[in-house]
N, C-alpha and C positions, 0 to 999 in steps of 0.2 A: 505494500500499500504506500502511494507517494505521500510526501510531508504536507502536500496541500489537501489530501483527503484525511489525513489524521487530524489536521487543523480543524477541517469542517465538521467532524465528529465530536471534536472538543467543543466547539460553538454551540452544536445542538445540545449535547449534555448540560453545558452551562445554562443555557437558556430554559431547560426543563426544571432544573433544581433551583433557578434563583428566586422565584417568588416564595419558596419556603425558607431559603436562607433570610430573605428579607424580612419576611413575617418575624421569625425568630429573632432577628437582631433589634426590631422595633417595638417588640411586645415588651421588653423588659421585665420579663416575669421571673428569671432565674439568676438575678443579681441581688447582693444583699447591702444593707447599710454598712458602710465600712468607715472606720476611724481615721484613715490616712488622707492627707491632702492629694487631690487629683487635680490635672488641669480643668480650668472651669470653662464651660461652653457658654457663649453669649447668646441669648435668645433675642432676635429681633423685636425692637418696639413696635409690637402691632395690636390695634384695638381688636378685641374679641369680636366675633360676628353676633349678631343679635341672637338671643336665645328664643327658642321655642317655649311656649306656655308649659310649665311643669305641671305634673299631675301626681298625685300623692296616693298614700296608702297603698293598697292593692290593685290600682289600675295601672295597666302595661303604658310605655310611654307613648305609644301610638294611638291611644284611645283618648278621646277627649274628656278632660274633667267634667263631672256632673251629668255624664251620658246615663241614661236609664235604661238602654238596652243591655240585655243579659247576653253573656257569652257561654254557650253550652258547649262542653266538651263532647263531640259526636260520640254515640254509643259505639264502643269497641275501639275507638282511637287510641286508648292507653296502650293497647297492644302493639302497636304500630310505632311508639315512639323508639327512636334509636337507643335512648339511654333508660335503662328501667330503674323503678326504684330499688330493686334488689342489688343491681350493679353499683349503683351510687352510695349505698349504704355499706358497701365492702371497702374499708380502708386501703388505699394503694400503699405506695412508698411514703406518703406523707404521714397516714397513720392517724387521723382524726379521732381523738377518743369520742367513745358513745357511752350513752345511758338510755334507761328506758325511755326516758322524755325525748331524747334527740332521735332515737329510732322510730318512735310513733309520730314526731314530727314530720321526719322525711317521708314516712310512708303516707302521710294524711295530705302533704302538700306537694309531692314530686310530680304527680300527674298534670294538676293544674299548671304549675310552674313551667313544665315541660312544654306544654300546650301553648302558653303564651310566648314563651321564648321562640319557639318554632315559627310563631307568626311574625315574629320580629327577625327571623333569619340567624338566631341564635340557637345553641344548644345548652343544656344543663350540663355543667362541666367544663364549659369554655373558660378562659382566664378571666379573671374579675378584678376590680380595683374600686375603692371607695373614697368619696369625699363627704366631709362634715363642716356644715356652716353654722356657727354659733347664733348670730344674730337672726338669721331666717329660720332657725330650729329645723334645718333639713339634713337629709342623710341620703346621697346619690349612690346608687349602685350601678356600675358600667361592668359591660362585658365586651370582651374582644371576640367576634365570630371567627371560626376556623377559616384560615386563608385569608384574613384581613390584617393589616397592619394598624388599624385605628380601632379604638374602643367606641362603643355605641351605650348610649344611656338605656338602661333597662327600667329603672324605676326611682322615684324620689319618695322617700318615706319621711314622716314627721317624726322629729326628735320629741318625744312626748315629755321629757323633764331634763333639766341639767343645772346645775349651781354654778354660782360665781358670777364674774363680770367678764367682760372683753379683755383680752389679754393673757400672757402665758401663765400656767401653772408654775409656781416658783418653790413651795415649801409643802410639807406633808401637813395635812391638817387645813390647808386654808381654802378647801372645798372649791378650788378652781379647776376646771376642765382644762387639759393640755390643747396647747396649738403646735403644729409642727407636722414632722412627716415621719411616719411610723409604719412598720410592717409586722404582719402577723403568720406565722408559721402555724402548722398543726398543733405544736405544742403549747400555743396559747389559747387555743379554744377550750372553752369550759362548758360541757354538755350538763352539768348537774348543779348549777347555782341555786342557792336559797331564792335568788332572785330571777328564777326562770333560766334561759340559755345566755351566753355571752361568750365574749374574749376580751383577752388583756391586749391593750394597745401597745404595749412595749416601752411605756414610759417608766423612767427617764431614759431617753435615747443619749447617742453620743453630744450631741449639741447641749441638751438640757443638763448632762454631767458637767460641761466644760463651763457652764454658766451656775454651777453648784445649786442647781434645782433638785429639791429633795421630794420624797414620796415615792409612791408605788401603787401597785394594785387597781390601776386606773383602767376601766373597763368600758365596753360597750354591752348594754345587757337589756333584759326585758324588765316586767314589774313596774315600769313608770315610776321610778323613786331614785333619787340621786343624792350623793354627797361626796361631788367631785368626779363624777361619772357621766357618760352619756347614756341616757336611758330611753329606751323604746317601748311601746306597747307590746305585749306578748305576741299578738298577731304578726307585727311588723318583725320582730327578732324571730320568730320561727321561719319566717320566709328569708330573711337574710341569713340565717345560720344554715338553713338549708342549701341555699345557692353556693356560698362560700366553702362549706364543707365538700360539696360535690366537685368544686373546683380543685380543692386540696387533695381530694380521694384521687382525682383522675391524674394527679403528677404536678399540678403547680406548686412550687416550692413554699410560697408564701405570698399572700396578698397585701397590697399597699393601701394605708388609710392616711389620707392627707387631712389634717384639721384646721380650718381657717376661722378668723373671728367673724368674717362676713365674706360677701362675694366681693372679690379685690378688683373690681373694675376700675380703669382708670378715673371715672368722674367720682367714685366713692372713695378714694384713698385721700386726697386733700382735707375734705371735710370730718373724717374718720381720724385723721392723725392729729388734726387741730383740736381733736376732742380728747385725744389721747396722746398727748406729745411725748410721753414716756416710752412709748411702744413704736417710736418711728423708724427706727433702724431694723428693728426685728420683724415688723411688718412688711417694710420695703423688702427684706430677705424672703419673706414668706411670699410676697407677690411674685417673684422670680419664679418660684416653682409653680405658683398658679398661673401664670401667663404661659409656661411651658406647656401645660398640659391644654390650656385654651386654645394655643395655636396649633400643636401637633396631635392634639387627640390620642396621646399616650403617655404614661405618666414617666418623668425621668429617673434615672438612676442617681439616688441621692447620697452624697458624701459629706463630711465635714472639713473645713479648711482649718489651717492652723491657727487662725484667729477666732474659732468658734462659730463660723457661719455655715448655714447650708451652702453646697455647690450641687449643680445640675447638669447631668450629661445624659446624653442618649444610651450610652452603655458604659 
């Protein structure tokens, strides 16, 4: 075979595998928060596009809020779902802990969630990503459909209760909820809380520790009660727990959780910093990570610089 023929075969193979390589590179699902300085990637200053109206609770993102039409899962459709409840309840290499409550919860919600996701071009078990906003009391759940490089919004849930004011958590017992960039592996999932289901955020992270912020055991959980935690209704927490557990069990090493004081659009920053000048540098740093996802629609890999600031990169 001539060199020209061999080169042609190489190009054909590269074209076939390129989509999978690009998808894995941009997903940002397999890297972890590290504590060594890395090169900082500057995100262009671009105003985020106008958002579509958000929908809450158990309404899928594409269904209009307040719609009275009922969505009925066709008889026998559950048998045709690609991912069954039994398969998703079986821990993979991630090994999500289980309890009677978590098993019953998944069995109760899996068919409906799978049906809703299929309508949005997603599958239960696809990689997930979460964002929380204090002022708006919103919890966003994003999913990256198979073969795609961008995440799509699945649902927005109401945060039922949280304690404290805007600004980072600084000390144990201050009843503040954290702000920053966290990640949750299977080991931080808690299926048998007194306050229903939940997961640990991983506070304090490397940036928190650099600034001598103390405390721990900060969670997102059900039961709608908060003492320095993000608390959801039981129904919302059951859905969230089922979705993120399915992703971890399917092989996602961890999912990222970004906690913001408010939606950090350009027009909001000046008035909010004027009202809270003590947080100006910290919030400016958070906005870099906020803009990264708003522009590129996948979460950044987050590291910490030598001066205790978050740094953001594609990989």
